[in-house]
NULOVO-141340 format. One record per residue (C-alpha): residue in one letter; x, y, z. Coordinates in steps of 0.05 Angstrom, whole numbers, plus 5000, padded with zeros to 4 digits. Layout:
AXYZ
...
! end
This chain:
M499850014996
T502550674984
S503351245037
R497451655000
G492950994999
R494750905074
F492551635094
L486551625054
K483651045087
V484551245146
L480551925132
N475351505098
G475251085176
E477750385136
M483150055161
P489650115131
D495249575130
R499349985192
V498350625224
P500751225183
V507151495216
T509352275199
F512552885215
F509353615232
I514654015185
V513654805184
D514555055115
Q519355575131
G524555645190
H526055275247
F527054495233
I527454665154
T533055075169
Q537654635202
V537054085150
Y537854525092
P542155095122
G543355465064
I535555475038
D532356165015
P526956175064
Y522256635010
D522856064963
H517555804984
A516755324924
E522655044953
V522455025023
Q514954585017
R518754114967
K524753985010
T518953855071
I517253255026
E524553035015
I526553025086
Q520952595106
K521352065047
Q529152095072
L527451945143
G523251385122
V516051645147
D509651725105
V509252455076
F503853005110
A506353665068
R502954195100
M502954945065
V501955595092
Y506756015071
D505856435002
I498456174982
N494856745019
P496357515043
Y499457535114
H493157745143
V489557105124
H492856685173
F496857195215
G491957785231
G490158475223
V486258645169
D487758665094
V494159215078
S496058835015
Q491059184966
E487259874962
T481259984931
E476760754929
N475160755005
W480660415033
E486660715033
V493060405055
R499360785082
T504760415121
Q511760515151
E516459985166
L520060115236
I525859685265
N526359455334
G532259025343
N530358345311
T523158595293
I520358915236
I514259255251
I509759485197
R504959985226
S499660205176
T494160715176
I487560445136
R482861125114
T475260965095
P470161365088
D467561305155
G473161285198
T480761065203
L483760395228
T491360385255
Q494959715257
D501259435277
F504258805235
S511358545263
I515557945237
N520557825293
R526957385262
I528056895322
R534156645294
K537156505222
D531456455165
T526356395218
F521656855232
M514356945272
Y508957425240
A503657665289
C498158315289
T501658575345
K496559195348
K489959015338
P486159405283
I478459255321
K478559645381
T471259905386
P464559655350
E465360175308
D471959995281
L468859335267
D463259685230
I468559955185
A472459285169
I465758995156
K463259445105
Y470459675066
E475259125083
P477458865008
K475658134980
I479257614953
T482057794885
E481557324821
K489557454814
Q489757194880
R485556584875
Q489556354819
K495756404847
T492455964912
I490555424871
K497355414823
C501855294892
I497754784919
R496854374857
R504854434843
M504854224922
K499853714911
E503853344849
A510953414884
V507453054938
G503652454890
D504151804917
D508251904978
G503352125022
I497852715022
L497753495026
G494553945067
V494454685075
W492855145129
A486055485108
P483456115146
H482755865220
G476055825253
P473156395273
F475056505345
N482056495324
I481056975273
A477157475320
S483057345363
T488357625308
L482758285300
I482158445372
D486658485437
H485457745473
T483458025540
E477958335508
L474757755460
Y475657195523
S469557645559
L466457915505
F461557455486
L459457535562
T459458375568
D457558475491
N454257955460
E451258285402
Y458758655390
F460957865395
D457157555348
K458658095293
L464858035309
M465557195302
N460157315245
F465457775205
A471557365222
L467956695181
D464657145127
R471557535107
T475356815104
T470756375068
E473556574998
Y480556505014
M478355785037
L474755664976
A479855794932
M484555304974
D478054764965
D478654844893
A485554704888
G484254014912
P488353904976
D487353225016
V486553665086
L483454295101
C487954515165
V483655025209
G486455335279
G482655175326
N487155255389
V485655965419
A478655755447
G483055215486
G480454735547
F481355315598
L475155635581
G470554985593
R466254555553
D459954935576
I462355645547
F465655345482
E458655035466
E454455585481
Y458656055450
I463855865406
L462355215380
P456655475340
F461055935299
E466255465287
K460954875266
R459455365216
Y465955475187
V467154665187
D460954485150
L462455025098
C470454725091
Q468053975090
A461854145040
R464353904981
G468253275017
T474553475038
P475653335106
V478053875166
M483453705212
Y481654155270
H487854415306
N488154555388
C495354505409
G494854645486
E488754555532
I484053925486
M481053465542
A476153855552
L473453985492
V474553225460
E467653115460
S465553775442
Y469753665372
K464753105362
K458653585353
M463454015323
G462953455258
C470453515236
R472752945210
I479853035243
V482653285301
E490453415318
P495553365353
F493653155428
S499753435461
P502153085522
P503253505596
P508353885602
L506054305533
G498554015528
D493953655574
A492053075534
D490952385560
L491051995494
E487751375526
K481951725560
A481052105493
K480751535454
G475551275500
I471851845490
V472251985410
N470751215409
G471751345327
A467551965315
Y474052275284
V480952105261
M486452285326
V492752525302
G498352575351
G502052515400
I509552505405
D512153145449
Q516453495394
V520653855449
N521053495519
V521352755477
L523352895400
Q528553475415
N531253415486
G529652675502
T534252085491
A533551625440
G531251095481
E526351565515
V524351595448
K523150855433
E520450805496
I514851315490
T513151165413
E512150525426
R507150645477
T503751175444
M503250625388
K499650175429
I494550675457
G492851005387
K493150415344
P487049935366
G480850085324
G483950475271
K482351215246
F489551445279
I495751755255
L501651755293
Q506352415284
S510152935326
A505453285361
D507154015334
F512454195286
L519154005299
E523754475326
Y530354775313
G536154385342
T531753655332
P536953025331
L536652675269
E538152095302
N531952175349
L528052225289
E530251645257
A528851285328
F522151485318
A521051275254
R523450585262
T520050425328
A512750695303
I513350285238
D515249625274
H510149695323
A504249955267
W502449425229
Y495749105243
! end
């Protein structure tokens, strides 16, 4: 069975010959810079091809993921769109340097008022960058009304670029595995890139009308970008859902957040492409809630201390309702553990996740810079040895 066939059987709820075994690798910086130190981080096509190459060299089933070069920064990393202008959306930007950080400070003028935001690109090491909207554009309900009315939509040029990039990458993966693309986040995550977190975490209680309008905007403004991705034929739409986290509790999540997340998941999956919902933090309180959401895959079930996942308990709760992906600690085990510890934990995790199928074993989150190759080889060998049905 090819790696692609193996993944697709699992995603379709069928039993493969063995559990798929893979790595989570970011397509810029971090681990990819470690193994290919001379690569141009902005040659996105080449970097993405290298994420395939290194997985093949390590002997795992390839799960390639794309985030860079398929959408403007605001779609994934936050803020409103300052990449284009219209008659009613005039953008002025300036670049400021603060140590290793470039701050793109934008003023957006519209007929109904002005928005301001800071978008930061932080160089954490050579060729590795972190992107975030660090001064949010929505500070009042009036700001939200301006964004709803005037923010530009996706252009046909951008749509065609997205489709071209994804199809190129899917062809490169071939039968060696599957292609996931990072679609726009779930609405609560998107909302967190538009207004201050401290306000968002209580807004559904203090001003529910404002919260509902914000969540609807977060959902509506990104749907066309998601549909462009889906038009290209990826195997999986990866959707970020970590900001709500488990600490808000199941009751609050299900009353205020789940209805919007479910609407978005339903839109994503309407044409058959499965959603892989990503919560890399506290997940146990929401394992049952994700069954109601209807996503076909959930990741990464990060074990303590990075998360709170108890894989054995979670598997009992899920009971086959969705595919579970995870969950070897990429920092404390793969990066900083010994080869012996990697083998022991990998074998134990495989034995928990394997029974009954609908399980994919991978590094819980993206591989960090400085992860020893011998640990990854130990993971791959041990996992595959114990993966067969």
